[in-house]
C-alpha positions as CSV (number, residue, x, y, z in Angstrom):
1,X,120.8,111.2,103.7
2,X,117.5,109.2,104.8
3,X,113.8,109.7,105.3
4,X,111.9,109.4,107.7
5,X,108.1,108.9,106.8
6,X,105.4,107.8,109.9
7,X,102.0,107.3,109.5
8,X,100.3,107.8,112.6
9,X,97.3,105.2,114.4
10,X,96.9,103.0,117.1
11,X,98.0,99.7,117.2
12,X,95.5,96.9,117.9
13,X,92.7,95.0,115.6
14,X,89.6,97.2,117.4
15,X,91.7,100.2,115.8
16,X,92.7,98.4,112.5
17,X,90.2,100.4,109.6
18,X,89.1,103.0,112.2
19,X,89.7,107.3,110.8
20,X,92.3,107.4,113.2
21,X,94.5,105.0,111.5
22,X,94.2,106.8,108.3
23,X,98.1,107.4,109.1
24,X,99.1,104.0,109.2
25,X,96.4,102.7,105.8
26,X,98.7,105.2,103.6
27,X,102.2,103.9,104.8
28,X,100.4,100.3,104.1
29,X,99.4,101.4,100.7
30,X,102.9,103.0,100.2
31,X,104.6,99.3,101.0
32,X,102.4,97.4,99.0
33,X,103.3,99.5,96.1
34,X,107.4,98.9,96.7
35,X,106.6,95.0,97.4
36,X,107.4,95.3,100.7
37,X,105.7,94.8,104.1
38,X,106.4,96.3,107.6
39,X,108.5,93.6,110.4
40,X,108.0,94.5,114.1
41,X,110.9,96.8,115.7
42,X,111.8,98.9,118.6
43,X,108.6,101.0,119.2
44,X,107.2,100.8,115.9
45,X,106.5,98.4,112.5
46,X,109.5,99.6,110.2
47,X,109.4,99.1,106.4
48,X,112.7,100.1,104.1
49,X,112.2,101.4,100.5
50,X,114.1,102.8,97.8
51,X,112.7,106.0,96.0
52,X,115.0,107.2,93.0
53,X,117.7,105.9,94.7
54,X,116.5,107.8,98.6
55,X,116.6,105.4,101.0
56,X,113.0,106.0,103.1
57,X,112.3,104.3,106.3
58,X,108.4,103.7,106.7
59,X,107.3,103.4,110.4
60,X,104.2,102.8,112.1
61,X,104.2,103.6,116.0
62,X,103.4,100.5,118.0
63,X,103.2,103.1,121.3
64,X,99.9,103.8,120.8
65,X,98.5,107.7,119.1
66,X,99.1,109.9,122.5
67,X,103.6,108.4,122.5
68,X,103.8,108.6,119.1
69,X,107.2,111.1,119.5
70,X,108.7,108.6,121.4
71,X,108.7,106.0,118.1
72,X,109.5,109.0,115.9
73,X,112.4,110.1,118.1
74,X,113.8,107.1,118.6
75,X,113.9,106.4,114.7
76,X,115.3,109.8,114.2
77,X,118.1,108.6,116.1
78,X,118.5,105.6,115.1
79,X,118.2,106.3,111.0
80,X,120.1,109.7,111.7
81,X,117.5,111.6,110.1
82,X,117.3,115.1,109.4
83,X,114.7,117.1,110.7
84,X,113.6,118.4,107.3
85,X,113.4,114.9,106.2
86,X,110.3,113.5,108.3
87,X,107.1,113.6,107.2
88,X,104.3,113.1,109.3
89,X,101.0,111.6,107.9
90,X,97.6,112.4,110.4
91,X,94.2,112.4,110.1
92,X,92.4,115.5,110.2
93,X,89.2,116.6,111.2
94,X,89.0,119.9,110.0
95,X,89.6,118.9,106.5
96,X,86.6,117.1,104.2
97,X,86.9,113.5,103.5
98,X,89.4,113.4,100.3
99,X,91.0,116.6,100.6
100,X,94.8,116.4,101.7
101,X,97.3,118.9,102.6
102,X,101.4,119.5,103.4
103,X,102.7,121.9,105.6
104,X,106.6,122.4,106.3
105,X,105.3,122.7,109.6
106,X,102.3,124.3,112.1
107,X,99.9,123.6,115.3
108,X,99.2,120.3,116.1
109,X,95.6,121.1,115.6
110,X,94.5,119.1,118.8
111,X,95.9,116.0,117.3
112,X,97.7,114.1,120.2
113,X,100.0,112.0,117.9
114,X,101.5,115.4,116.2
115,X,101.5,116.8,120.0
116,X,103.5,114.0,121.3
117,X,105.8,114.1,118.0
118,X,106.1,118.2,118.6
119,X,107.2,117.5,122.7
120,X,109.4,114.6,121.5
121,X,111.7,115.8,119.1
122,X,111.5,119.7,120.8
123,X,110.4,121.9,117.6
124,X,106.9,122.0,115.3
125,X,109.1,122.9,112.4
126,X,109.0,119.3,110.5
127,X,106.7,118.2,107.6
128,X,103.1,116.7,107.8
129,X,100.6,115.4,105.2
130,X,96.9,115.5,107.0
131,X,94.5,113.6,105.0
132,X,91.2,115.0,105.8
133,X,88.0,112.4,107.5
134,X,85.8,115.2,107.5
135,X,83.7,116.1,110.6
136,X,80.4,114.6,110.5
137,X,79.4,113.8,113.7
138,X,77.1,115.2,116.0
139,X,78.1,117.5,119.3
140,X,80.0,115.1,122.0
141,X,80.6,112.2,119.7
142,X,83.7,113.5,118.3
143,X,85.5,110.3,119.9
144,X,83.3,107.9,118.6
145,X,83.7,109.5,115.0
146,X,87.7,109.4,114.8
147,X,87.9,105.8,116.2
148,X,85.1,104.9,114.3
149,X,85.0,102.9,110.7
150,X,84.3,104.3,107.4
151,X,81.2,104.5,106.2
152,X,80.8,102.6,102.8
153,X,80.1,105.1,100.6
154,X,83.7,106.4,102.4
155,X,85.0,103.6,102.2
156,X,84.8,103.2,98.4
157,X,86.8,106.2,97.9
158,X,89.3,105.4,100.1
159,X,91.8,103.3,97.7
160,X,91.4,106.7,95.4
161,X,92.5,109.0,98.3
162,X,95.4,106.5,99.7
163,X,97.3,106.6,96.2
164,X,96.9,110.8,96.2
165,X,98.4,110.5,99.6
166,X,101.5,108.0,98.4
167,X,101.9,110.3,95.4
168,X,102.3,113.3,97.8
169,X,104.6,111.3,100.0
170,X,106.4,110.5,96.3
171,X,106.6,114.2,95.2
172,X,108.2,115.0,99.1
173,X,110.7,112.6,98.6
174,X,112.1,113.2,94.9
175,X,110.9,116.9,94.5
176,X,111.4,118.6,97.7
177,X,108.6,120.3,100.4
178,X,108.0,123.1,98.7
179,X,107.5,122.0,95.3
180,X,105.5,118.6,96.9
181,X,102.9,121.0,98.7
182,X,102.5,123.2,96.0
183,X,101.6,120.1,94.0
184,X,99.5,118.7,96.6
185,X,97.6,121.7,97.8
186,X,96.8,122.7,94.7
187,X,95.0,119.5,94.1
188,X,93.8,119.6,97.9
189,X,90.4,121.2,97.2
190,X,88.5,118.6,95.4
191,X,90.8,115.4,94.6
192,X,87.8,113.1,94.7
193,X,86.6,112.0,91.1
194,X,83.6,113.4,89.8
195,X,80.3,111.7,90.1
196,X,79.0,110.4,86.6
């Protein structure tokens, strides 16, 4: 019984370090921790790892954000993944930078990648890990903000945020979603290191 962990983002150099691609960044961090790398495959870049004896497939859809469901649907069937073993990592404007939240199901909150996945698999009761990117933008500039790169001061915090998200994924796989949610969400309010 394998796991499918999906990080959401857009392919292409122009999107590489943008806020909308934090799902890709989290999976890159996880793959690096396990000494593996992604290989281009059908609808996605794919990496395989094992966490405490559990087979885990990591995918970064190559379909662009609004068609992410195509990749998820294909790889769920390909790997015969049960829906309870699917975890999707996405950026979230409604959460402050550095906050992470795990849910077993829920609304898409206007996120095109999550909308596409819900439409493709026909339901919304799959786990998602939302990584806060904040909403520090003026009215009408949401798209530029989401598709923009992190500011210098934010970039300094990124390794810590990515590491916390990786730990949340590992908890999901080794402990199950309920315990992982308790651990992850209890610390969600303030995970950035205290400033000296």
